[in-house]
N, C-alpha and C positions, 0 to 999 in steps of 0.2 A: 745435135752432136751424134756422131756414130756410136757404135758399141763402146761401152765404158770399160767392161771387164768380162773375161771369159774364164771359167774355172772347170777343172776336171777332178772332182773329189775321189772318183774311182773310175775304173775302166768302162763302166756301163752308163755313166752319168755326165752330162754337160750342163753347166749353169751359165747363163748369159745375163749381164746386168747393163741396163741402159740409163744414162743420165738425161733427164728430160729438159732440154734447153730450147727445143723448137716450139714454135707457135702451134696453135690448133690447126691453122690452115696448112702449115708446112707438114705436119704429121698426117693430115688427111690425104696429102698428095701421094699417089702411087699405091694406096691401100684400098683393096676392094673388100667391103663388108657385106655379110649376109643380111637378110631382112631383120632378123632378131637383134643383131648387133647394131644396126642403124637405129632401130627403135630404142635400144638400151642407151646408146651414147647421146642421142638427142634429148633424152629425158633427164640426163644428168644436169643438175643445177650448177655444179662447180666446173669451171673450165679446167681446173687442175685435175679433177677426176677424169674429164674427157681426154685430156692430154695423156694421162696415165693409161687409160684404156687403149688409146691409139698406139702408144709406145709399145704396148704388149704385142700388138699386131705386127709392128716392125720387128720385134724380137722373134716372133714366129717366122717371119721371112728370113731372118738370120739362120734359122734352122732348116729352111727350105719348105716351110709350111705356109698355108694361107688361113684366113679366117674360116674358110669352108671346111678345113680339116679339124676344127675344134668344136666340141659340144659339151654340154653340162648335164649331169644327172639330176635326179630329184632332190639330192642333198646339196646341190650347188657345186659339186666337185667337177673340175674340168677333165676332159678326156680327149685323146687323139684317135681319129678313125683307124689309124694303122695299128693300134693296140699298145703303143708305147705309153709310158706313164708321164704325166705332166703336172707341174705345180706352178702357180702364178702368184705374183705379189707386186704391189706398188705402194709407195709411201712418199708423198710430197714430190720430190724431184728425181726419184729413182724407181725403176721397175725391174723385175727379173723374172725369168722363166727357167725352170729346171726340167730337163727331159731325161728319162732313164729307162732302162730295160726293166727295172724293178720299181717298187713303190717309193715315192720321193715326196718330200715336203720342203718348201722354201718360204722364208719370210724376211722382209726388210722393215725396220722401224727407225724412226728418228730418235736420237738420244735426248730425252727431256726430263727435267726434274720432277714433273708431275707424275711420273711413273711410281714414285714413292707413295702417292696417295692411294693407288689401287693395288699396291704390292700384296696386301693381305688377301686379295681376291684370287691370286694365282700362285703364291708360294706358301708351302707348308713345311715339307721336309727340308727345303732349301734354306729356311730361316735358321736352321741349326748351324749352318756354316757361313751365312751372310751376316755381316755386321754393318749397321747403319752408319757407324763412324768411319768405315772404310772409305778412303778417298776414291776408290773405284766402284763404290756402291751403285751409282746410277748406271754405269756401264755394265756391271755384272747383272743387275736387274733386267736391263734391256736384252742382254744375251739370253737370259733365262726365258723372258717373254717370247723372244723370237724362236727359240728352240721349241717351246710349248705350242706356239702358234703353228709352227711347221709340222709338229706332231699331229695337231688337230686337223690340219689340211690333209696330211698323209692318211690318217685313220678314217676321217670322214664318216663318223658314226654319231647319230643324234644321241644326246645325253652325256657325251664325254665332257668331263669337267677338268679344267686346268688344275684346280685346287685339289680335287679328290682323286684324280686318275692319272696324273702325269708327274714325273719327277726327273730332276737333272742332278747327276752325280757331281760332287765338288770339282772345281776347275780353277785355273788361273787364266787371266785374259791372254797371257803369253802362250798358253797351251794350244789355243786355236781349235781344240776339239775336246769332247767328253763323251760320256755315255748317257743315254736317256731311256726312260721306261714309260710304258703305258700299262697300268694295272686296272683292268676293266672286266667286270663280271667274272671274277675269280680266275682270270687268265692274265698272264704277264707277257709283255712284248718288249723286246730289247732293241734299241736303235742307236746307231752311231750318229753323232751330231758334230758338225763343224761350224765355225763362225769366223767372221772377219769384220773389221771396222774401217770406214772410210768417210771422210768429210762430215763427221758428226752423225753418221748412220751406222746401224748394225745389221748384218745379214747372217742368217743361220739356215742350215739345211740338214735334214735328217733322212736316214734310210735304214733299212733292215740290217742289223749286225748279226751275221751268222756265227 
């Protein structure tokens, strides 16, 4: 399937989402991988992960980049050689890339009931306004997780804790956006967060709010 969705949350940022319906063979066609990427994809035990990896390279092509333009630092954060900021995510049958002039984080997650089992590991402040009896509880938890995961990708700092260092301001699903914070080593960082839902998945992206 070609590009699933393209978003422009601000004038400096573009996010592209791919729905992974192609086979591994089809996704391999027309994509040139560097040696590190070939080693990485061939060592993946799951074909679903392999297809996710290759779909990201197709998304790079949608932006006019190739696998050669992408590299990772010692913390595993992706970078582009031209200096633009990039964030990458894939979950089951969806993948996404966000590219921006400023720092950016993006995440996609499948909405699943089992997120309630780990909720205590990533919500603290948010528990004050979330209620487990809320019919939208799973969806709201997933939004919070996606926002915090995108903050983690954006900040890319070892030791950052979802539970201790990140928080998401109260929101409704209909809002489509909220404010989020990182409170780390006596410094506070404020970020804009937007989110959307599609086909049982949630996507969130965060960037610096001036």
